[in-house]
N, C-alpha and C positions, 0 to 999 in steps of 0.2 A: 391450236385447238384440235381435237382428235375428233371423228368423225360423227359420233353422238353427239356433242358440242355443237360443228359446222350443222346439223341436222335440226338440231333442237331453235336454231337462227330460221326457222323455216315454220317457227310454230307449233312443234310438236315440244313433249313433256320429254324428259329422260327415259323413262320406261319405256313410252313410246317409241324413240330414236332409237332402243337395243331393239326394240322386237323387230321395227321395222330393218332394221341393217340384217337381222336376221334371217329373214323374209328375204330378200334381194341376195342375200348368199346360200338360202337350202331350200328353196322355190317354196310351192304353199305349202303349208302347215296348217295343224288342227290348233285350236286352244291348247288342249292337253299338250301338243307336242313341242309346242313353242316353251309351253313354262318348264318340261322337262328339260328343254336343250340348255335355257337360261338360268334354271335355278329357280325359281320366283314360285309360287300361289300361281294354280289358275285362276282363282279372282283376278288378281295382279295382271295377268297373261289374259284375259279374256279384255276384261277394263282398256288395257293400251289394245287392243286386236281391234274391239269397239271403235276406241279414239283414231286410228288410224281409218278408218273405214269411213268414218264423220270427217275424217280430214282431208280426204280423196289421195291418202298413201297407200292404201291397201284397197284389194275387191274379193266380193264374198263370193264363193264358188259353193250351192249346194247342191250336193253329189249324195253318193253314201253314208259320205258323215260331212261336215261343212268347213270347209279349209277357206283360206284367205292367203290372197296371190297380194305383192307389192306391186304396186305402182313404178313404172320403172324412175329411176334418180331423175333423170333428163326430164320425164313429162311431168314428175311431182312438182319439180321444183318452177318449172315453165310454167306449171299452172297457176300456181303461188304468185307469182313475177305479176303476171296478167292480171289478177283476182289485186294483188296491191296497188297497181297503174290506176284501175278501173278507181278503188276506193280514192287514192289522191286526188285523180280527176274530180269525184266528187266533191272531198274537201274542201277542194279549192274552190270550187263555185258556190258551196254553200256556207264556208266561214269564213267573217269579215276580213277585210282588209288588212291587212298589217299597218297599224298607227306607225307614220315615218317619224324618226327621233334624230335628234342632234347626233352628230358624229360624234362616236366615240371610241377610245382606245380599249379592245374585247380580248381577251385572253379566253385559248382556246387549249384545253389540255388532254392528252390523248393522243398516240397515233393515229389511230382510226378517225378520230372526230377532225384530226387535221389534216390528215389527208381525204376525206370526205367534203372540206369548207374547198381545199385548195382546188376537188373537181369542178363543184356549183359555182369556184370564181373563175374558171375555163371556163366553162358552157353558157356565162353569160358575156363574155368579150365580144365587144362590138368591133371593134378594128385591130388592137393590137393590143400584143402583151409582152412583159422585159419580167424576163425570170431569172435569180440569180440562185443556185443549186449545186449542187453535185450532179454527174453524170448519171451516177446511182438513184439519186431522187427523181431526177427527168426521168429515167426508164420507168417510174412506177407511172406518168402522168403521160405516156408514149404515144396510146390509142387517142386523147383529146388531143394533143398537141397537133399529130398527123393530122387530125381533125381540122381543126384550126387552120391549117396551111392549103388544106383539100378547100375550102372554106374562098381564099385567097387571102387571109387577115395574117400580118402581118407579126412574127414571133422572134423573138429575141431572145437567144439564151446564154448565159456566163456560164460554163461549164468548165472544171478541174482537168478534162481528157478531152478527147472529139468525140460527137455525137453524133447521130445519123436517124431520123423517126421518119423515112417516108421517101418519098419519090419526087419531091418536084426539088427546085433549082435551092441552091444554098451559097449562103453570103457566107464565106467563112475569115472571121478576123483573128489572128492570135496575137496576143501582147505581154510577153512575161510566161507566166504559166498561165492565163485561161486562155481559154476558146470563146470562143464571140459564136453564135449560130445564129445569122440574121436567117431565115424562112420565108421562103415568098416565092410563088409560081413563075413569077419573072425575075431576074437579075439582070448586072452588069460584071464586065470584067475587068480588070485593070487592078493599078500598084496605089496603095496612097500614102502620104508622107507626111509627118508636119513634127514640127519643133517638139510637139508634148506626146505625140502618138505615133509611135511608126509601127505598119502592121502591112500585113501583104494581103489586098482581096484577091479572093477568085469564087467563081461558080461556076458549077459544074451539075451535070446530070446523072445519076445513078440510075446505071442500067441493071434489069433483074438477072441475074446469074455472076 
């Protein structure tokens, strides 16, 4: 997605997003100046600027001529996220609890929806989690996996290459083309050997630098 589409994810229209990006780059502008730079009508420019002010993305400075100042992107996004968090808590209190249904096989389509479901499942881990994914996919959830190990929850990760995601102790078991990472706060050292599996166990603590 380009910057306009990314900003639209925070509740701005396409026209508002374009004007907002203009204000961020050019500084304070009047409605006339914004319209001229974007090649849009004054009515559209003023409507977009009014929308930005109403949605907390711009301030009005009434000096000799009315000018509009953009709120920093960090502040704007942070305010939106805080507001959405408050709405989420309110909805959780007011909406009836979801009816429990018999377990079913569900199909989730779309990369973003799958990643969101994955993250939510990781947040709900009680004691342990077992994952079989490529290292590149595991890296998408580095923060969530590191948080689980910090909570002393067991994480076993089967990957296609070596992978490290924190400063905890790691138990590495390698078999053929796969690496099994068992991440925990305290581990053992040694060798393991059996007729079916043959792998090396080693625990180490990675230090900064």
